[in-house]
mmCIF file of the N, C-alpha and C atoms, coordinates in Angstrom:
data_MODEL
# 
_entry.id   MODEL 
# 
loop_
_atom_site.group_PDB 
_atom_site.id 
_atom_site.type_symbol 
_atom_site.label_atom_id 
_atom_site.label_alt_id 
_atom_site.label_comp_id 
_atom_site.label_asym_id 
_atom_site.label_entity_id 
_atom_site.label_seq_id 
_atom_site.pdbx_PDB_ins_code 
_atom_site.Cartn_x 
_atom_site.Cartn_y 
_atom_site.Cartn_z 
_atom_site.occupancy 
_atom_site.B_iso_or_equiv 
_atom_site.pdbx_formal_charge 
_atom_site.auth_seq_id 
_atom_site.auth_comp_id 
_atom_site.auth_asym_id 
_atom_site.auth_atom_id 
_atom_site.pdbx_PDB_model_num 
ATOM 1   N N  . MET A 1 1  ? 5.368  10.971 5.618  1.00 0.00 ? 1  MET A N  1 
ATOM 2   C CA . MET A 1 1  ? 4.201  11.741 5.284  1.00 0.00 ? 1  MET A CA 1 
ATOM 3   C C  . MET A 1 1  ? 4.129  12.947 6.235  1.00 0.00 ? 1  MET A C  1 
ATOM 4   N N  . VAL A 1 2  ? 3.872  14.107 5.689  1.00 0.00 ? 2  VAL A N  1 
ATOM 5   C CA . VAL A 1 2  ? 3.710  15.332 6.467  1.00 0.00 ? 2  VAL A CA 1 
ATOM 6   C C  . VAL A 1 2  ? 2.236  15.475 6.823  1.00 0.00 ? 2  VAL A C  1 
ATOM 7   N N  . VAL A 1 3  ? 1.971  15.813 8.089  1.00 0.00 ? 3  VAL A N  1 
ATOM 8   C CA . VAL A 1 3  ? 0.605  15.892 8.584  1.00 0.00 ? 3  VAL A CA 1 
ATOM 9   C C  . VAL A 1 3  ? 0.318  17.307 9.074  1.00 0.00 ? 3  VAL A C  1 
ATOM 10  N N  . LYS A 1 4  ? -0.826 17.858 8.670  1.00 0.00 ? 4  LYS A N  1 
ATOM 11  C CA . LYS A 1 4  ? -1.254 19.158 9.170  1.00 0.00 ? 4  LYS A CA 1 
ATOM 12  C C  . LYS A 1 4  ? -1.897 18.957 10.539 1.00 0.00 ? 4  LYS A C  1 
ATOM 13  N N  . ILE A 1 5  ? -1.483 19.790 11.497 1.00 0.00 ? 5  ILE A N  1 
ATOM 14  C CA . ILE A 1 5  ? -1.991 19.699 12.865 1.00 0.00 ? 5  ILE A CA 1 
ATOM 15  C C  . ILE A 1 5  ? -2.951 20.856 13.114 1.00 0.00 ? 5  ILE A C  1 
ATOM 16  N N  . ARG A 1 6  ? -4.126 20.546 13.597 1.00 0.00 ? 6  ARG A N  1 
ATOM 17  C CA . ARG A 1 6  ? -5.109 21.587 13.907 1.00 0.00 ? 6  ARG A CA 1 
ATOM 18  C C  . ARG A 1 6  ? -4.615 22.416 15.090 1.00 0.00 ? 6  ARG A C  1 
ATOM 19  N N  . LYS A 1 7  ? -4.914 23.716 15.055 1.00 0.00 ? 7  LYS A N  1 
ATOM 20  C CA . LYS A 1 7  ? -4.333 24.613 16.050 1.00 0.00 ? 7  LYS A CA 1 
ATOM 21  C C  . LYS A 1 7  ? -4.696 24.250 17.487 1.00 0.00 ? 7  LYS A C  1 
ATOM 22  N N  . GLU A 1 8  ? -5.853 23.655 17.714 1.00 0.00 ? 8  GLU A N  1 
ATOM 23  C CA . GLU A 1 8  ? -6.208 23.295 19.086 1.00 0.00 ? 8  GLU A CA 1 
ATOM 24  C C  . GLU A 1 8  ? -5.387 22.120 19.617 1.00 0.00 ? 8  GLU A C  1 
ATOM 25  N N  . HIS A 1 9  ? -4.640 21.435 18.746 1.00 0.00 ? 9  HIS A N  1 
ATOM 26  C CA . HIS A 1 9  ? -3.829 20.298 19.161 1.00 0.00 ? 9  HIS A CA 1 
ATOM 27  C C  . HIS A 1 9  ? -2.334 20.619 19.246 1.00 0.00 ? 9  HIS A C  1 
ATOM 28  N N  . ILE A 1 10 ? -1.938 21.812 18.841 1.00 0.00 ? 10 ILE A N  1 
ATOM 29  C CA . ILE A 1 10 ? -0.508 22.140 18.783 1.00 0.00 ? 10 ILE A CA 1 
ATOM 30  C C  . ILE A 1 10 ? 0.130  22.111 20.168 1.00 0.00 ? 10 ILE A C  1 
ATOM 31  N N  . SER A 1 11 ? -0.348 22.941 21.084 1.00 0.00 ? 11 SER A N  1 
ATOM 32  C CA . SER A 1 11 ? 0.295  23.016 22.408 1.00 0.00 ? 11 SER A CA 1 
ATOM 33  C C  . SER A 1 11 ? 0.137  21.713 23.188 1.00 0.00 ? 11 SER A C  1 
ATOM 34  N N  . LYS A 1 12 ? -0.999 21.036 23.017 1.00 0.00 ? 12 LYS A N  1 
ATOM 35  C CA . LYS A 1 12 ? -1.202 19.746 23.687 1.00 0.00 ? 12 LYS A CA 1 
ATOM 36  C C  . LYS A 1 12 ? -0.162 18.731 23.215 1.00 0.00 ? 12 LYS A C  1 
ATOM 37  N N  . GLY A 1 13 ? 0.095  18.706 21.905 1.00 0.00 ? 13 GLY A N  1 
ATOM 38  C CA . GLY A 1 13 ? 1.074  17.775 21.353 1.00 0.00 ? 13 GLY A CA 1 
ATOM 39  C C  . GLY A 1 13 ? 2.488  18.074 21.810 1.00 0.00 ? 13 GLY A C  1 
ATOM 40  N N  . ILE A 1 14 ? 2.829  19.363 21.867 1.00 0.00 ? 14 ILE A N  1 
ATOM 41  C CA . ILE A 1 14 ? 4.166  19.760 22.328 1.00 0.00 ? 14 ILE A CA 1 
ATOM 42  C C  . ILE A 1 14 ? 4.370  19.293 23.765 1.00 0.00 ? 14 ILE A C  1 
ATOM 43  N N  . ASP A 1 15 ? 3.363  19.495 24.597 1.00 0.00 ? 15 ASP A N  1 
ATOM 44  C CA . ASP A 1 15 ? 3.461  19.063 25.999 1.00 0.00 ? 15 ASP A CA 1 
ATOM 45  C C  . ASP A 1 15 ? 3.501  17.540 26.110 1.00 0.00 ? 15 ASP A C  1 
ATOM 46  N N  . LYS A 1 16 ? 2.593  16.874 25.425 1.00 0.00 ? 16 LYS A N  1 
ATOM 47  C CA . LYS A 1 16 ? 2.475  15.411 25.538 1.00 0.00 ? 16 LYS A CA 1 
ATOM 48  C C  . LYS A 1 16 ? 3.746  14.693 25.066 1.00 0.00 ? 16 LYS A C  1 
ATOM 49  N N  . TYR A 1 17 ? 4.307  15.153 23.957 1.00 0.00 ? 17 TYR A N  1 
ATOM 50  C CA . TYR A 1 17 ? 5.469  14.478 23.383 1.00 0.00 ? 17 TYR A CA 1 
ATOM 51  C C  . TYR A 1 17 ? 6.780  15.155 23.752 1.00 0.00 ? 17 TYR A C  1 
ATOM 52  N N  . LYS A 1 18 ? 6.720  16.103 24.706 1.00 0.00 ? 18 LYS A N  1 
ATOM 53  C CA . LYS A 1 18 ? 7.909  16.763 25.257 1.00 0.00 ? 18 LYS A CA 1 
ATOM 54  C C  . LYS A 1 18 ? 8.787  17.373 24.168 1.00 0.00 ? 18 LYS A C  1 
ATOM 55  N N  . GLY A 1 19 ? 8.165  18.242 23.377 1.00 0.00 ? 19 GLY A N  1 
ATOM 56  C CA . GLY A 1 19 ? 8.887  18.894 22.290 1.00 0.00 ? 19 GLY A CA 1 
ATOM 57  C C  . GLY A 1 19 ? 9.991  19.804 22.785 1.00 0.00 ? 19 GLY A C  1 
ATOM 58  N N  . VAL A 1 20 ? 11.135 19.731 22.127 1.00 0.00 ? 20 VAL A N  1 
ATOM 59  C CA . VAL A 1 20 ? 12.300 20.556 22.459 1.00 0.00 ? 20 VAL A CA 1 
ATOM 60  C C  . VAL A 1 20 ? 12.532 21.521 21.306 1.00 0.00 ? 20 VAL A C  1 
ATOM 61  N N  . ARG A 1 21 ? 12.586 22.826 21.628 1.00 0.00 ? 21 ARG A N  1 
ATOM 62  C CA . ARG A 1 21 ? 12.780 23.857 20.597 1.00 0.00 ? 21 ARG A CA 1 
ATOM 63  C C  . ARG A 1 21 ? 14.088 23.636 19.852 1.00 0.00 ? 21 ARG A C  1 
ATOM 64  N N  . GLN A 1 22 ? 14.032 23.887 18.547 1.00 0.00 ? 22 GLN A N  1 
ATOM 65  C CA . GLN A 1 22 ? 15.188 23.755 17.660 1.00 0.00 ? 22 GLN A CA 1 
ATOM 66  C C  . GLN A 1 22 ? 15.490 25.132 17.078 1.00 0.00 ? 22 GLN A C  1 
ATOM 67  N N  . GLU A 1 23 ? 16.186 25.952 17.854 1.00 0.00 ? 23 GLU A N  1 
ATOM 68  C CA . GLU A 1 23 ? 16.406 27.339 17.474 1.00 0.00 ? 23 GLU A CA 1 
ATOM 69  C C  . GLU A 1 23 ? 17.265 27.487 16.221 1.00 0.00 ? 23 GLU A C  1 
ATOM 70  N N  . ASP A 1 24 ? 18.163 26.546 15.970 1.00 0.00 ? 24 ASP A N  1 
ATOM 71  C CA . ASP A 1 24 ? 18.986 26.627 14.760 1.00 0.00 ? 24 ASP A CA 1 
ATOM 72  C C  . ASP A 1 24 ? 18.130 26.516 13.498 1.00 0.00 ? 24 ASP A C  1 
ATOM 73  N N  . ILE A 1 25 ? 17.135 25.654 13.528 1.00 0.00 ? 25 ILE A N  1 
ATOM 74  C CA . ILE A 1 25 ? 16.240 25.515 12.374 1.00 0.00 ? 25 ILE A CA 1 
ATOM 75  C C  . ILE A 1 25 ? 15.287 26.708 12.296 1.00 0.00 ? 25 ILE A C  1 
ATOM 76  N N  . GLU A 1 26 ? 14.884 27.226 13.441 1.00 0.00 ? 26 GLU A N  1 
ATOM 77  C CA . GLU A 1 26 ? 14.034 28.427 13.457 1.00 0.00 ? 26 GLU A CA 1 
ATOM 78  C C  . GLU A 1 26 ? 14.723 29.602 12.752 1.00 0.00 ? 26 GLU A C  1 
ATOM 79  N N  . LYS A 1 27 ? 16.038 29.672 12.890 1.00 0.00 ? 27 LYS A N  1 
ATOM 80  C CA . LYS A 1 27 ? 16.798 30.746 12.232 1.00 0.00 ? 27 LYS A CA 1 
ATOM 81  C C  . LYS A 1 27 ? 16.704 30.636 10.707 1.00 0.00 ? 27 LYS A C  1 
ATOM 82  N N  . LEU A 1 28 ? 16.639 29.417 10.199 1.00 0.00 ? 28 LEU A N  1 
ATOM 83  C CA . LEU A 1 28 ? 16.472 29.234 8.749  1.00 0.00 ? 28 LEU A CA 1 
ATOM 84  C C  . LEU A 1 28 ? 15.129 29.798 8.294  1.00 0.00 ? 28 LEU A C  1 
ATOM 85  N N  . PHE A 1 29 ? 14.092 29.532 9.069  1.00 0.00 ? 29 PHE A N  1 
ATOM 86  C CA . PHE A 1 29 ? 12.773 30.071 8.733  1.00 0.00 ? 29 PHE A CA 1 
ATOM 87  C C  . PHE A 1 29 ? 12.775 31.597 8.823  1.00 0.00 ? 29 PHE A C  1 
ATOM 88  N N  . ALA A 1 30 ? 13.422 32.135 9.857  1.00 0.00 ? 30 ALA A N  1 
ATOM 89  C CA . ALA A 1 30 ? 13.495 33.590 10.020 1.00 0.00 ? 30 ALA A CA 1 
ATOM 90  C C  . ALA A 1 30 ? 14.250 34.229 8.864  1.00 0.00 ? 30 ALA A C  1 
ATOM 91  N N  . HIS A 1 31 ? 15.271 33.545 8.385  1.00 0.00 ? 31 HIS A N  1 
ATOM 92  C CA . HIS A 1 31 ? 16.038 34.042 7.229  1.00 0.00 ? 31 HIS A CA 1 
ATOM 93  C C  . HIS A 1 31 ? 15.131 34.168 6.006  1.00 0.00 ? 31 HIS A C  1 
ATOM 94  N N  . GLY A 1 32 ? 14.157 33.299 5.895  1.00 0.00 ? 32 GLY A N  1 
ATOM 95  C CA . GLY A 1 32 ? 13.188 33.344 4.799  1.00 0.00 ? 32 GLY A CA 1 
ATOM 96  C C  . GLY A 1 32 ? 11.962 34.172 5.140  1.00 0.00 ? 32 GLY A C  1 
ATOM 97  N N  . LYS A 1 33 ? 12.054 34.952 6.220  1.00 0.00 ? 33 LYS A N  1 
ATOM 98  C CA . LYS A 1 33 ? 10.973 35.847 6.664  1.00 0.00 ? 33 LYS A CA 1 
ATOM 99  C C  . LYS A 1 33 ? 9.702  35.096 7.062  1.00 0.00 ? 33 LYS A C  1 
ATOM 100 N N  . LEU A 1 34 ? 9.892  33.913 7.642  1.00 0.00 ? 34 LEU A N  1 
ATOM 101 C CA . LEU A 1 34 ? 8.765  33.136 8.182  1.00 0.00 ? 34 LEU A CA 1 
ATOM 102 C C  . LEU A 1 34 ? 8.916  33.056 9.693  1.00 0.00 ? 34 LEU A C  1 
ATOM 103 N N  . SER A 1 35 ? 7.852  33.339 10.396 1.00 0.00 ? 35 SER A N  1 
ATOM 104 C CA . SER A 1 35 ? 7.860  33.265 11.846 1.00 0.00 ? 35 SER A CA 1 
ATOM 105 C C  . SER A 1 35 ? 7.354  31.881 12.250 1.00 0.00 ? 35 SER A C  1 
ATOM 106 N N  . ALA A 1 36 ? 8.262  31.071 12.794 1.00 0.00 ? 36 ALA A N  1 
ATOM 107 C CA . ALA A 1 36 ? 7.893  29.701 13.151 1.00 0.00 ? 36 ALA A CA 1 
ATOM 108 C C  . ALA A 1 36 ? 8.690  29.230 14.352 1.00 0.00 ? 36 ALA A C  1 
ATOM 109 N N  . LYS A 1 37 ? 8.062  28.360 15.135 1.00 0.00 ? 37 LYS A N  1 
ATOM 110 C CA . LYS A 1 37 ? 8.762  27.659 16.203 1.00 0.00 ? 37 LYS A CA 1 
ATOM 111 C C  . LYS A 1 37 ? 8.864  26.204 15.781 1.00 0.00 ? 37 LYS A C  1 
ATOM 112 N N  . VAL A 1 38 ? 10.038 25.636 15.971 1.00 0.00 ? 38 VAL A N  1 
ATOM 113 C CA . VAL A 1 38 ? 10.292 24.262 15.545 1.00 0.00 ? 38 VAL A CA 1 
ATOM 114 C C  . VAL A 1 38 ? 10.605 23.416 16.781 1.00 0.00 ? 38 VAL A C  1 
ATOM 115 N N  . TYR A 1 39 ? 9.976  22.255 16.865 1.00 0.00 ? 39 TYR A N  1 
ATOM 116 C CA . TYR A 1 39 ? 10.164 21.356 18.000 1.00 0.00 ? 39 TYR A CA 1 
ATOM 117 C C  . TYR A 1 39 ? 10.557 19.965 17.500 1.00 0.00 ? 39 TYR A C  1 
ATOM 118 N N  . ARG A 1 40 ? 11.455 19.339 18.260 1.00 0.00 ? 40 ARG A N  1 
ATOM 119 C CA . ARG A 1 40 ? 11.823 17.938 18.003 1.00 0.00 ? 40 ARG A CA 1 
ATOM 120 C C  . ARG A 1 40 ? 11.239 17.093 19.128 1.00 0.00 ? 40 ARG A C  1 
ATOM 121 N N  . PHE A 1 41 ? 10.563 16.016 18.745 1.00 0.00 ? 41 PHE A N  1 
ATOM 122 C CA . PHE A 1 41 ? 10.021 15.083 19.725 1.00 0.00 ? 41 PHE A CA 1 
ATOM 123 C C  . PHE A 1 41 ? 11.018 13.940 19.929 1.00 0.00 ? 41 PHE A C  1 
ATOM 124 N N  . GLY A 1 42 ? 10.848 13.217 21.023 1.00 0.00 ? 42 GLY A N  1 
ATOM 125 C CA . GLY A 1 42 ? 11.762 12.138 21.383 1.00 0.00 ? 42 GLY A CA 1 
ATOM 126 C C  . GLY A 1 42 ? 11.897 11.058 20.331 1.00 0.00 ? 42 GLY A C  1 
ATOM 127 N N  . ASP A 1 43 ? 10.862 10.856 19.518 1.00 0.00 ? 43 ASP A N  1 
ATOM 128 C CA . ASP A 1 43 ? 10.917 9.820  18.480 1.00 0.00 ? 43 ASP A CA 1 
ATOM 129 C C  . ASP A 1 43 ? 11.473 10.348 17.156 1.00 0.00 ? 43 ASP A C  1 
ATOM 130 N N  . GLY A 1 44 ? 11.945 11.601 17.156 1.00 0.00 ? 44 GLY A N  1 
ATOM 131 C CA . GLY A 1 44 ? 12.574 12.160 15.959 1.00 0.00 ? 44 GLY A CA 1 
ATOM 132 C C  . GLY A 1 44 ? 11.655 12.986 15.082 1.00 0.00 ? 44 GLY A C  1 
ATOM 133 N N  . ARG A 1 45 ? 10.352 12.962 15.344 1.00 0.00 ? 45 ARG A N  1 
ATOM 134 C CA . ARG A 1 45 ? 9.442  13.775 14.535 1.00 0.00 ? 45 ARG A CA 1 
ATOM 135 C C  . ARG A 1 45 ? 9.695  15.255 14.803 1.00 0.00 ? 45 ARG A C  1 
ATOM 136 N N  . MET A 1 46 ? 9.383  16.079 13.809 1.00 0.00 ? 46 MET A N  1 
ATOM 137 C CA . MET A 1 46 ? 9.614  17.521 13.893 1.00 0.00 ? 46 MET A CA 1 
ATOM 138 C C  . MET A 1 46 ? 8.295  18.252 13.673 1.00 0.00 ? 46 MET A C  1 
ATOM 139 N N  . LEU A 1 47 ? 7.963  19.165 14.582 1.00 0.00 ? 47 LEU A N  1 
ATOM 140 C CA . LEU A 1 47 ? 6.757  19.971 14.470 1.00 0.00 ? 47 LEU A CA 1 
ATOM 141 C C  . LEU A 1 47 ? 7.165  21.404 14.150 1.00 0.00 ? 47 LEU A C  1 
ATOM 142 N N  . VAL A 1 48 ? 6.593  21.959 13.093 1.00 0.00 ? 48 VAL A N  1 
ATOM 143 C CA . VAL A 1 48 ? 6.826  23.361 12.744 1.00 0.00 ? 48 VAL A CA 1 
ATOM 144 C C  . VAL A 1 48 ? 5.520  24.107 12.964 1.00 0.00 ? 48 VAL A C  1 
ATOM 145 N N  . HIS A 1 49 ? 5.550  25.017 13.932 1.00 0.00 ? 49 HIS A N  1 
ATOM 146 C CA . HIS A 1 49 ? 4.379  25.831 14.257 1.00 0.00 ? 49 HIS A CA 1 
ATOM 147 C C  . HIS A 1 49 ? 4.562  27.192 13.582 1.00 0.00 ? 49 HIS A C  1 
ATOM 148 N N  . TYR A 1 50 ? 3.779  27.429 12.533 1.00 0.00 ? 50 TYR A N  1 
ATOM 149 C CA . TYR A 1 50 ? 3.832  28.692 11.799 1.00 0.00 ? 50 TYR A CA 1 
ATOM 150 C C  . TYR A 1 50 ? 2.995  29.711 12.566 1.00 0.00 ? 50 TYR A C  1 
ATOM 151 N N  . LEU A 1 51 ? 3.652  30.698 13.156 1.00 0.00 ? 51 LEU A N  1 
ATOM 152 C CA . LEU A 1 51 ? 2.982  31.606 14.079 1.00 0.00 ? 51 LEU A CA 1 
ATOM 153 C C  . LEU A 1 51 ? 2.034  32.576 13.389 1.00 0.00 ? 51 LEU A C  1 
ATOM 154 N N  . THR A 1 52 ? 2.335  32.996 12.180 1.00 0.00 ? 52 THR A N  1 
ATOM 155 C CA . THR A 1 52 ? 1.489  33.985 11.513 1.00 0.00 ? 52 THR A CA 1 
ATOM 156 C C  . THR A 1 52 ? 0.134  33.413 11.110 1.00 0.00 ? 52 THR A C  1 
ATOM 157 N N  . ILE A 1 53 ? 0.072  32.118 10.839 1.00 0.00 ? 53 ILE A N  1 
ATOM 158 C CA . ILE A 1 53 ? -1.204 31.506 10.454 1.00 0.00 ? 53 ILE A CA 1 
ATOM 159 C C  . ILE A 1 53 ? -1.726 30.551 11.529 1.00 0.00 ? 53 ILE A C  1 
ATOM 160 N N  . ASP A 1 54 ? -0.963 30.409 12.627 1.00 0.00 ? 54 ASP A N  1 
ATOM 161 C CA . ASP A 1 54 ? -1.337 29.568 13.759 1.00 0.00 ? 54 ASP A CA 1 
ATOM 162 C C  . ASP A 1 54 ? -1.745 28.161 13.329 1.00 0.00 ? 54 ASP A C  1 
ATOM 163 N N  . ASN A 1 55 ? -0.920 27.585 12.478 1.00 0.00 ? 55 ASN A N  1 
ATOM 164 C CA . ASN A 1 55 ? -1.064 26.197 12.052 1.00 0.00 ? 55 ASN A CA 1 
ATOM 165 C C  . ASN A 1 55 ? 0.277  25.506 12.201 1.00 0.00 ? 55 ASN A C  1 
ATOM 166 N N  . ALA A 1 56 ? 0.262  24.194 12.154 1.00 0.00 ? 56 ALA A N  1 
ATOM 167 C CA . ALA A 1 56 ? 1.509  23.452 12.288 1.00 0.00 ? 56 ALA A CA 1 
ATOM 168 C C  . ALA A 1 56 ? 1.534  22.283 11.319 1.00 0.00 ? 56 ALA A C  1 
ATOM 169 N N  . LEU A 1 57 ? 2.747  21.901 10.969 1.00 0.00 ? 57 LEU A N  1 
ATOM 170 C CA . LEU A 1 57 ? 2.980  20.711 10.171 1.00 0.00 ? 57 LEU A CA 1 
ATOM 171 C C  . LEU A 1 57 ? 3.899  19.790 10.951 1.00 0.00 ? 57 LEU A C  1 
ATOM 172 N N  . LEU A 1 58 ? 3.577  18.507 10.933 1.00 0.00 ? 58 LEU A N  1 
ATOM 173 C CA . LEU A 1 58 ? 4.369  17.496 11.622 1.00 0.00 ? 58 LEU A CA 1 
ATOM 174 C C  . LEU A 1 58 ? 5.104  16.672 10.578 1.00 0.00 ? 58 LEU A C  1 
ATOM 175 N N  . TYR A 1 59 ? 6.433  16.695 10.664 1.00 0.00 ? 59 TYR A N  1 
ATOM 176 C CA . TYR A 1 59 ? 7.286  15.964 9.724  1.00 0.00 ? 59 TYR A CA 1 
ATOM 177 C C  . TYR A 1 59 ? 7.783  14.685 10.393 1.00 0.00 ? 59 TYR A C  1 
ATOM 178 N N  . PRO A 1 60 ? 7.959  13.609 9.637  1.00 0.00 ? 60 PRO A N  1 
ATOM 179 C CA . PRO A 1 60 ? 8.374  12.339 10.245 1.00 0.00 ? 60 PRO A CA 1 
ATOM 180 C C  . PRO A 1 60 ? 9.789  12.366 10.816 1.00 0.00 ? 60 PRO A C  1 
ATOM 181 N N  . ASN A 1 61 ? 10.638 13.261 10.289 1.00 0.00 ? 61 ASN A N  1 
ATOM 182 C CA . ASN A 1 61 ? 12.014 13.350 10.772 1.00 0.00 ? 61 ASN A CA 1 
ATOM 183 C C  . ASN A 1 61 ? 12.648 14.657 10.286 1.00 0.00 ? 61 ASN A C  1 
ATOM 184 N N  . GLU A 1 62 ? 13.830 14.939 10.784 1.00 0.00 ? 62 GLU A N  1 
ATOM 185 C CA . GLU A 1 62 ? 14.517 16.184 10.419 1.00 0.00 ? 62 GLU A CA 1 
ATOM 186 C C  . GLU A 1 62 ? 14.891 16.206 8.939  1.00 0.00 ? 62 GLU A C  1 
ATOM 187 N N  . GLU A 1 63 ? 15.276 15.078 8.404  1.00 0.00 ? 63 GLU A N  1 
ATOM 188 C CA . GLU A 1 63 ? 15.663 15.022 6.992  1.00 0.00 ? 63 GLU A CA 1 
ATOM 189 C C  . GLU A 1 63 ? 14.507 15.444 6.083  1.00 0.00 ? 63 GLU A C  1 
ATOM 190 N N  . THR A 1 64 ? 13.318 14.958 6.357  1.00 0.00 ? 64 THR A N  1 
ATOM 191 C CA . THR A 1 64 ? 12.142 15.331 5.567  1.00 0.00 ? 64 THR A CA 1 
ATOM 192 C C  . THR A 1 64 ? 11.862 16.816 5.686  1.00 0.00 ? 64 THR A C  1 
ATOM 193 N N  . LEU A 1 65 ? 11.982 17.347 6.901  1.00 0.00 ? 65 LEU A N  1 
ATOM 194 C CA . LEU A 1 65 ? 11.785 18.786 7.108  1.00 0.00 ? 65 LEU A CA 1 
ATOM 195 C C  . LEU A 1 65 ? 12.798 19.590 6.314  1.00 0.00 ? 65 LEU A C  1 
ATOM 196 N N  . MET A 1 66 ? 14.058 19.227 6.445  1.00 0.00 ? 66 MET A N  1 
ATOM 197 C CA . MET A 1 66 ? 15.117 19.980 5.764  1.00 0.00 ? 66 MET A CA 1 
ATOM 198 C C  . MET A 1 66 ? 14.979 19.891 4.236  1.00 0.00 ? 66 MET A C  1 
ATOM 199 N N  . ASP A 1 67 ? 14.523 18.772 3.731  1.00 0.00 ? 67 ASP A N  1 
ATOM 200 C CA . ASP A 1 67 ? 14.301 18.628 2.293  1.00 0.00 ? 67 ASP A CA 1 
ATOM 201 C C  . ASP A 1 67 ? 13.184 19.551 1.799  1.00 0.00 ? 67 ASP A C  1 
ATOM 202 N N  . SER A 1 68 ? 12.271 19.932 2.698  1.00 0.00 ? 68 SER A N  1 
ATOM 203 C CA . SER A 1 68 ? 11.145 20.769 2.290  1.00 0.00 ? 68 SER A CA 1 
ATOM 204 C C  . SER A 1 68 ? 11.487 22.260 2.326  1.00 0.00 ? 68 SER A C  1 
ATOM 205 N N  . ILE A 1 69 ? 12.594 22.609 2.962  1.00 0.00 ? 69 ILE A N  1 
ATOM 206 C CA . ILE A 1 69 ? 12.989 24.020 3.061  1.00 0.00 ? 69 ILE A CA 1 
ATOM 207 C C  . ILE A 1 69 ? 13.779 24.399 1.819  1.00 0.00 ? 69 ILE A C  1 
ATOM 208 N N  . ILE A 1 70 ? 13.305 25.460 1.154  1.00 0.00 ? 70 ILE A N  1 
ATOM 209 C CA . ILE A 1 70 ? 13.985 25.948 -0.044 1.00 0.00 ? 70 ILE A CA 1 
ATOM 210 C C  . ILE A 1 70 ? 14.678 27.250 0.305  1.00 0.00 ? 70 ILE A C  1 
ATOM 211 N N  . LEU A 1 71 ? 15.991 27.253 0.219  1.00 0.00 ? 71 LEU A N  1 
ATOM 212 C CA . LEU A 1 71 ? 16.762 28.456 0.504  1.00 0.00 ? 71 LEU A CA 1 
ATOM 213 C C  . LEU A 1 71 ? 17.158 29.108 -0.811 1.00 0.00 ? 71 LEU A C  1 
ATOM 214 N N  . GLU A 1 72 ? 16.844 30.377 -0.916 1.00 0.00 ? 72 GLU A N  1 
ATOM 215 C CA . GLU A 1 72 ? 17.190 31.108 -2.147 1.00 0.00 ? 72 GLU A CA 1 
ATOM 216 C C  . GLU A 1 72 ? 18.023 32.306 -1.816 1.00 0.00 ? 72 GLU A C  1 
# 
């Protein structure tokens, strides 16, 4: 299940769960003209912070995230 994260919880969650930037996946978003920072947590969850709207989505794993990306 994908969960929307309120903006006041984004940086707290990244710090608490020790998010590690995933620049390779960020490049996919940039290719689609989306400005986003992507973080992987130790338990495999993936957080995508959409910078233009200052919201984030938390994916249960990388596979779910990658399945949601449509490349055209």
